VMD Tcl script that draws the C-alpha trace (Angstrom):
set ca {
  {241.28 156.93 231.59}
  {237.41 157.88 231.54}
  {236.14 160.73 229.46}
  {234.42 162.22 232.23}
  {237.76 162.65 233.82}
  {239.63 163.95 231.15}
  {237.06 166.22 230.44}
  {237.44 167.61 233.85}
  {241.05 167.83 233.70}
  {241.01 169.55 230.24}
  {238.04 172.19 232.09}
  {240.49 172.73 235.53}
  {243.51 173.10 233.32}
  {241.59 175.37 231.20}
  {240.18 177.58 234.06}
  {243.55 177.39 235.96}
  {244.86 178.99 232.69}
  {242.32 181.70 232.53}
  {242.73 182.32 236.42}
  {246.62 182.84 236.27}
  {245.90 185.00 232.96}
  {243.94 187.06 234.94}
  {245.99 187.89 237.76}
  {248.96 188.20 235.67}
  {247.03 191.18 233.40}
  {245.83 192.48 236.22}
  {249.55 192.47 237.13}
  {248.97 191.36 240.57}
  {252.04 189.01 240.75}
  {255.17 188.97 238.36}
  {255.66 186.65 235.15}
  {258.59 184.24 236.99}
  {256.32 183.58 239.95}
  {253.63 182.65 237.42}
  {255.71 180.09 235.25}
  {255.00 177.51 237.96}
  {251.23 177.42 238.00}
  {251.72 177.50 233.56}
  {254.45 174.67 234.15}
  {251.29 172.20 236.08}
  {248.54 174.19 233.73}
  {250.98 171.97 231.02}
  {250.65 169.02 232.33}
  {247.47 169.04 233.46}
  {246.72 169.39 229.89}
  {248.81 166.88 228.63}
  {247.27 164.74 230.98}
  {243.44 164.97 229.56}
  {245.24 165.33 225.78}
  {247.52 161.64 226.05}
  {245.94 159.75 228.90}
  {247.76 157.03 227.55}
  {250.90 158.37 228.26}
  {249.79 158.61 231.60}
  {248.18 155.16 231.57}
  {252.32 154.06 230.81}
  {253.59 155.60 234.71}
  {249.91 154.50 235.97}
  {251.13 150.95 235.27}
  {254.87 151.65 235.45}
  {253.91 152.31 239.11}
  {251.66 150.21 240.19}
  {248.30 152.69 240.47}
  {245.13 150.66 241.61}
  {243.00 153.46 239.14}
  {243.52 155.86 237.21}
  {242.17 158.77 239.46}
  {244.23 157.59 242.56}
  {247.46 158.16 239.94}
  {245.97 162.01 238.79}
  {244.71 163.06 243.00}
  {248.62 162.76 243.37}
  {250.10 164.13 240.79}
  {247.87 167.42 241.98}
  {249.20 166.72 244.99}
  {252.44 166.51 243.84}
  {251.56 169.48 242.04}
  {250.28 171.52 244.89}
  {253.40 170.88 247.21}
  {255.73 172.04 244.67}
  {254.13 175.16 244.28}
  {254.22 176.06 248.06}
  {257.06 174.96 248.29}
  {257.99 178.11 246.29}
  {255.85 179.88 247.97}
  {257.23 179.04 250.96}
  {260.89 180.56 249.16}
  {259.09 184.00 247.69}
  {258.16 184.45 251.33}
  {261.21 183.42 252.73}
  {262.69 186.01 250.78}
  {260.39 188.92 250.76}
  {261.06 187.92 254.85}
  {264.73 188.78 254.76}
  {264.34 191.67 252.50}
  {262.13 193.24 254.64}
  {264.47 192.63 257.83}
  {266.38 194.39 255.81}
  {265.32 197.50 254.89}
  {263.73 198.11 258.23}
  {267.26 198.09 259.14}
  {268.61 200.31 256.90}
  {265.36 202.62 257.34}
  {266.45 202.69 261.10}
  {269.71 203.17 260.58}
  {268.42 206.39 258.56}
  {266.25 208.10 260.67}
  {268.78 207.31 263.48}
  {271.68 209.36 261.11}
  {268.80 212.09 260.41}
  {268.55 212.25 264.32}
  {271.74 212.91 264.63}
  {272.61 215.34 262.17}
  {269.46 216.99 263.57}
  {270.84 217.11 266.26}
  {273.79 218.71 265.45}
}
mol new
graphics top color blue
foreach p $ca { graphics top sphere $p radius 0.5 }
foreach p [lrange $ca 0 end-1] q [lrange $ca 1 end] { graphics top cylinder $p $q radius 0.2 }
display resetview
């Protein structure tokens, strides 16, 4: 793997780690939602630090160049992040619907009590 690609991957991992730390520090997301980002950062750091480990998989999967495999890894990481965010949004939507129903029932109950 070329040195400039390793440096670029390392810089991306460091910038991503900094951004995730800032988001966590500002309490914009809970720690459990940042875990997938940390897994992605660790994968990127392993990729940058030990490229021979990665080259084994490049040869095993018959990629023509290492950069193609790097792009593939980025795409897979983004797909996992997108899938986890989809699950989170879906569960939040269900919770919001439940809350709307409960608030509507409470409003109706209050209205019924005030009319009596």
